[in-house]
C-alpha positions in Angstrom: -76.5 -22.2 -43.9 -78.1 -19.7 -46.1 -76.8 -15.8 -46.3 -80.6 -15.0 -45.7 -83.9 -16.2 -44.2 -87.1 -15.1 -46.4 -90.7 -15.7 -44.9 -93.7 -15.5 -46.7 -97.1 -14.6 -45.1 -100.4 -15.2 -46.9 -104.0 -14.5 -46.0 -106.0 -17.7 -46.5 -109.7 -17.1 -45.6 -109.3 -15.7 -41.7 -106.1 -17.5 -41.7 -102.7 -16.0 -41.9 -100.2 -18.5 -43.2 -96.5 -18.7 -43.1 -93.7 -20.6 -45.2 -90.0 -20.2 -46.1 -90.0 -18.8 -49.4 -86.9 -19.4 -51.9 -87.5 -23.2 -51.7 -88.8 -25.4 -54.0 -91.7 -27.3 -52.4 -93.9 -24.7 -50.3 -94.9 -26.0 -46.7 -97.6 -23.4 -45.4 -98.7 -23.9 -41.8 -100.9 -21.5 -39.8 -99.4 -18.4 -38.0 -101.0 -18.5 -34.5 -98.7 -16.6 -32.1 -100.1 -15.8 -28.6 -100.7 -12.1 -27.8 -98.7 -10.3 -25.0 -97.8 -6.8 -23.6 -94.5 -7.9 -22.9 -92.0 -7.0 -25.8 -89.8 -10.6 -24.8 -92.9 -12.8 -24.5 -94.0 -11.3 -27.8 -91.4 -12.0 -29.9 -90.6 -15.5 -28.4 -94.4 -16.4 -29.2 -94.0 -14.8 -32.9 -90.9 -17.4 -33.2 -92.4 -20.2 -31.9 -95.1 -19.9 -34.1 -92.9 -20.0 -36.9 -90.9 -22.5 -36.0 -93.9 -24.9 -36.3 -93.3 -25.0 -39.6 -90.6 -27.8 -40.5 -88.6 -25.6 -43.2 -88.7 -22.4 -41.2 -87.8 -24.1 -38.1 -84.6 -25.6 -39.9 -83.7 -22.3 -41.3 -83.4 -20.9 -37.9 -81.7 -24.2 -36.3 -79.0 -23.4 -38.8 -78.4 -19.9 -37.6 -75.1 -20.1 -35.5 -75.0 -17.6 -32.8 -71.2 -17.9 -32.9 -70.8 -17.1 -36.6 -69.7 -13.7 -38.1 -71.6 -13.9 -41.4 -74.5 -12.1 -41.3 -78.2 -13.4 -42.3 -80.8 -10.9 -42.7 -84.4 -12.1 -42.0 -86.9 -11.0 -44.5 -90.6 -11.0 -44.0 -93.1 -10.8 -47.3 -96.0 -9.0 -46.4 -98.9 -9.5 -48.6 -101.4 -8.7 -46.5 -102.8 -6.1 -43.8 -103.1 -8.7 -41.0 -99.2 -9.6 -41.6 -98.1 -6.0 -41.5 -99.6 -5.7 -38.0 -97.2 -8.5 -36.6 -94.4 -6.9 -34.6 -91.8 -8.9 -36.6 -89.1 -6.7 -35.0 -89.3 -8.0 -31.6 -88.5 -11.9 -32.8 -86.9 -13.2 -29.6 -84.9 -16.5 -28.8 -83.4 -15.7 -25.6 -81.8 -12.7 -27.8 -83.4 -10.2 -29.9 -82.9 -10.7 -33.5 -83.1 -7.1 -34.6 -80.6 -6.0 -31.7 -77.9 -7.9 -33.4 -76.3 -6.4 -36.6 -75.8 -10.0 -37.9 -79.8 -10.4 -38.2 -81.6 -7.2 -39.2 -85.3 -7.7 -40.0 -86.8 -6.4 -43.2 -90.2 -6.3 -44.3 -90.5 -6.7 -48.1 -94.1 -5.0 -49.5 -95.8 -6.4 -52.4 -94.3 -7.4 -55.5 -92.6 -4.4 -57.2 -91.0 -3.8 -60.8 -87.4 -4.0 -61.1 -86.0 -0.7 -59.9 -82.8 1.3 -61.1 -81.6 4.4 -59.7 -78.6 6.7 -60.9 -76.8 8.5 -58.4 -75.1 11.2 -59.8 -72.9 13.8 -58.3 -73.4 15.5 -56.1 -75.2 13.2 -53.6 -78.1 15.1 -52.6 -80.1 14.7 -49.5 -83.4 16.6 -48.7 -84.8 17.1 -44.9 -88.0 18.7 -44.4 -88.4 19.1 -40.8 -91.3 20.7 -39.1 -93.0 19.4 -35.8 -95.1 21.5 -33.5 -93.4 21.3 -30.1 -90.0 19.6 -31.1 -87.0 21.6 -32.2 -85.3 20.1 -35.2 -82.1 21.4 -34.2 -80.3 18.2 -33.1 -81.3 16.5 -36.3 -80.3 19.2 -38.5 -76.8 19.0 -36.8 -76.5 15.0 -36.6 -77.3 14.9 -40.7 -74.7 17.7 -41.5 -72.2 15.8 -38.9 -72.9 12.6 -40.4 -72.0 14.1 -43.9 -68.8 16.0 -42.6 -67.5 12.4 -41.0 -68.7 10.2 -44.2 -66.6 8.3 -46.3 -68.4 9.5 -49.2 -65.7 9.9 -52.5 -68.2 12.3 -54.2 -69.3 15.7 -53.6 -72.7 16.1 -51.4 -75.6 18.9 -51.0 -77.8 19.0 -48.0 -81.2 20.9 -48.7 -83.6 21.9 -45.9 -87.2 22.9 -45.4 -87.3 23.8 -41.9 -89.8 26.0 -39.8 -86.9 27.3 -37.6 -85.3 30.5 -38.4 -82.7 30.2 -36.3 -81.5 26.9 -38.0 -81.3 28.5 -41.4 -78.3 30.4 -39.8 -76.5 26.8 -39.1 -73.8 25.6 -39.4 -71.9 28.7 -38.3 -69.6 29.4 -40.2 -71.7 28.7 -43.0 -71.0 25.7 -45.6 -71.7 26.2 -49.5 -73.1 22.8 -49.7 -76.3 23.8 -47.5 -79.1 25.1 -49.0 -81.8 25.6 -46.4 -85.0 27.9 -46.5 -88.2 28.2 -44.4 -91.1 25.6 -45.3 -94.1 28.0 -46.1 -96.5 25.7 -47.7 -97.6 22.2 -49.3 -96.8 23.3 -52.6 -93.4 24.2 -51.8 -92.4 21.0 -50.5 -93.8 19.0 -53.3 -92.1 21.5 -55.8 -88.8 21.1 -53.5 -89.0 17.5 -53.9 -89.1 17.8 -57.6 -86.4 20.2 -58.0 -83.8 18.7 -56.2 -84.5 15.2 -57.0 -83.3 13.9 -53.6 -81.4 10.7 -53.7 -82.0 10.6 -49.9 -85.0 12.3 -48.1 -85.5 12.7 -44.7 -88.7 13.9 -42.8 -89.4 14.8 -39.4 -92.7 15.7 -38.6 -95.9 14.7 -36.6 -98.1 11.8 -37.9 -101.3 9.9 -37.6 -102.1 6.5 -38.8 -105.3 7.1 -40.4 -109.0 5.8 -39.7 -112.1 5.5 -41.4 -112.4 9.7 -42.1 -108.4 10.0 -43.0 -105.7 8.3 -45.0 -102.3 7.9 -42.9 -100.9 11.9 -42.9 -98.1 13.6 -42.1 -98.3 16.9 -40.5 -95.6 19.4 -41.1 -95.2 22.6 -39.2 -94.6 26.3 -40.7 -93.0 29.0 -38.6 -96.4 30.4 -37.5 -97.7 26.8 -36.7 -94.3 26.4 -34.6 -94.1 29.7 -33.0 -97.9 29.5 -32.0 -97.5 25.9 -31.1 -100.4 25.0 -33.5 -101.1 21.3 -33.4 -100.4 19.3 -35.3 -99.2 21.6 -38.4 -100.9 23.2 -41.1 -99.2 21.2 -44.2 -100.8 17.7 -44.7 -99.1 15.2 -46.7 -100.4 11.6 -47.5 -98.9 8.9 -49.7 -101.0 9.8 -52.6 -99.3 13.3 -52.5 -95.9 11.6 -52.3 -96.5 8.9 -54.8 -97.4 11.5 -57.3 -94.0 13.3 -57.2 -92.1 12.0 -59.8 -88.6 12.6 -58.3 -89.3 10.1 -55.6 -90.1 7.3 -58.0 -87.4 8.2 -60.4 -84.1 9.3 -58.1 -84.9 8.7 -54.4 -83.3 5.6 -53.2 -84.2 5.8 -49.5 -87.2 7.8 -47.7 -86.8 8.1 -43.8 -90.2 9.2 -41.9 -88.8 9.8 -38.6 -92.8 10.9 -37.0 -95.0 9.1 -35.3 -97.4 6.0 -36.8 -95.5 6.3 -40.3 -95.2 2.4 -40.3 -98.3 1.7 -38.0 -101.1 -0.4 -39.8 -103.2 -1.4 -36.1 -106.3 0.4 -37.6 -106.8 -2.0 -40.8 -105.1 0.5 -43.2 -101.6 -0.1 -44.9 -99.1 2.0 -43.1 -98.0 4.9 -45.1 -94.3 3.6 -45.4 -95.7 0.4 -46.8 -98.0 2.3 -49.3 -94.9 4.2 -50.4 -93.0 1.3 -51.1 -95.7 -0.5 -53.2 -95.6 3.0 -55.0 -92.2 2.3 -56.3 -90.2 4.3 -53.6 -87.0 1.7 -53.4 -87.2 1.7 -49.5 -88.9 3.4 -46.6 -87.9 3.5 -42.8 -91.0 4.4 -40.6 -91.9 4.1 -37.0 -94.8 1.5 -35.6 -95.8 3.8 -32.8 -95.0 7.1 -31.2 -91.7 8.2 -30.7 -90.2 10.7 -28.4 -88.6 13.7 -29.5 -85.1 12.4 -27.9 -85.7 9.0 -29.6 -86.1 10.8 -32.9 -83.0 12.8 -32.1 -81.0 9.5 -31.0 -82.4 7.8 -34.1 -81.0 10.4 -36.6 -77.8 10.8 -35.0 -76.9 6.8 -34.8 -78.9 6.1 -38.0 -77.2 8.2 -40.9 -73.8 7.1 -40.4 -74.8 3.6 -41.7 -76.8 4.9 -44.5 -73.7 7.1 -45.6 -71.5 4.1 -45.3 -73.6 2.2 -47.4 -73.9 4.7 -50.0 -69.7 5.2 -49.7 -69.4 1.4 -50.1 -71.1 1.8 -53.6 -68.9 4.8 -54.4 -65.7 3.1 -53.6 -66.8 -0.4 -55.0 -64.6 -1.9 -58.2 -67.9 -1.3 -60.9 -69.9 1.7 -61.3 -73.2 -0.6 -60.9 -74.2 -2.3 -58.1 -77.3 -3.2 -55.7 -77.6 -0.9 -53.0 -78.7 -2.9 -49.6 -80.5 -0.7 -46.9 -80.4 -3.8 -44.6 -78.0 -3.1 -41.8 -78.8 0.8 -41.6 -81.2 0.3 -38.7 -78.9 -2.0 -36.1 -77.0 0.9 -34.8 -80.1 3.2 -34.2 -81.8 0.4 -32.5 -78.9 -0.3 -30.3 -78.6 3.4 -29.3 -82.5 3.7 -28.3 -81.9 0.7 -26.4 -79.0 1.9 -24.7 -80.7 5.4 -24.0 -83.4 3.8 -22.0 -86.0 2.5 -24.9 -88.4 1.1 -22.4 -90.1 -2.3 -23.4 -89.1 -2.3 -27.1 -88.8 1.3 -28.0 -85.9 -0.2 -30.2 -88.2 -2.3 -32.3 -90.1 1.2 -33.4 -88.3 2.0 -36.5 -89.1 -0.5 -39.4 -87.4 -0.7 -43.0 -89.6 -1.6 -45.8 -88.0 -2.9 -49.3 -89.5 -3.8 -52.7 -89.3 -7.3 -53.6 -86.7 -6.4 -56.2 -83.2 -5.4 -55.2 -82.3 -1.8 -56.0 -79.9 -1.5 -58.7 -77.7 1.5 -58.7 -75.2 3.1 -61.5 -73.0 6.1 -60.9 -73.5 8.8 -63.2 -72.3 12.1 -63.4 -74.8 14.2 -65.5 -73.7 16.8 -67.8 -75.9 20.2 -67.9 -77.2 20.9 -71.1 -75.7 24.5 -70.1 -73.9 24.3 -66.7 -73.3 28.1 -66.7 -76.6 28.9 -67.5 -78.1 26.6 -65.0 -75.7 27.7 -62.1 -76.5 31.4 -62.9 -80.3 30.2 -62.4 -79.6 28.3 -59.2 -77.8 31.3 -57.7 -80.6 33.6 -58.8 -83.3 31.1 -56.9 -81.1 31.0 -54.0 -81.0 35.1 -53.9 -84.6 35.2 -54.0 -85.2 32.6 -51.4 -82.9 34.3 -49.1 -84.8 37.6 -49.6 -88.1 35.7 -49.0 -86.8 34.4 -45.9 -85.6 37.6 -44.4 -88.0 40.4 -45.4 -90.6 38.6 -47.0 -93.0 39.4 -44.0 -92.4 43.2 -44.4 -93.2 43.4 -48.0 -96.5 44.4 -49.4 -98.8 42.0 -50.8 -98.4 42.8 -54.2 -94.7 42.9 -54.0 -94.8 39.5 -52.1 -96.7 37.8 -55.0 -94.5 39.1 -57.8 -91.2 37.6 -55.7 -93.2 34.5 -55.4 -94.5 34.5 -59.4 -90.7 34.9 -60.0 -89.4 32.2 -57.6 -91.8 29.8 -59.3 -90.6 31.0 -62.8 -86.8 30.4 -62.0 -87.7 27.1 -60.8 -89.9 25.9 -63.3 -87.0 26.9 -65.7 -84.6 24.7 -63.6 -86.8 21.7 -63.8 -87.1 21.9 -67.7 
């Protein structure tokens, strides 16, 4: 039995065709599932249509339900119609994606070979601002996952948050936590560049896009959150994120814990898939709406697996390896299902990866002037703390000078 199943989907006129990739003789057949509102019937119909292909049928027949060895199932998405299929519901009496041995992963359009340097400390950036939904649970879950992880190197958790109370968490303070209020779109994009995060977590509202607007994330400022001004005044698209060099040069994984981040039902490429095509190595997004409770459950059960994958790399015998996210969603799916994920809510999270494996190297980067850099970082932290606590009471001219100094120090640190 192969250690993976790779199924390619191509568009031939109005017809979607499927074939088993990584084989010498390509045998493509039409993919014609019968639509169903029932998630189990839907998954069975998808599998039945795939198995009309002789080579794909042989690959699934070879899967041993009693085997211990894992075998991820990849779907190579090369058209928008292929991306609209609920591959994660694939079912043969049991749902494959609910079994940790058979994770289902979507492979976006072919990408360039990807390499990242994971220097110390490991940097995680969490941007959390969703009107009507507190991020307190997810902020706590991220921190707890880091505390309980088996990471061998130092780590930092950076946060842009719309709830002032979260700036005082955890209690007592942890010097590895760096949080400030989310105030603007420019601040969000600048913070991505400044932190150069290895892992990014977004919690916000999202829309799948339409004829008038591309798929968009909506982040809330404090005023939005307190005033319940939906959906949030900070709008971010794939184009804006794709222009962030840090995401395409440093980030290994981006998670969109928002509604519709992986939705393409309206004929537009999903935000998650577009970001992978823009050279973000791996993106997790949601196909449809996700409730606040399920978003919290997802975060709590997802990040231990993410950090375990990083820890496995750190503890490996070599300083260069392929970083594999394939198995990170299994626990989250099972947790959502166990907590009453009705009619397939567990199939909501989708993992997109590039067609080339992510090669990761360990690196401890020496600063050109570590002492001066640390002094600048401390100054920046104090300036931002002053803005967060007293900024609203300052005269406009003084506040403008404070903002100018923050941006100046920020630029100096990025040089």
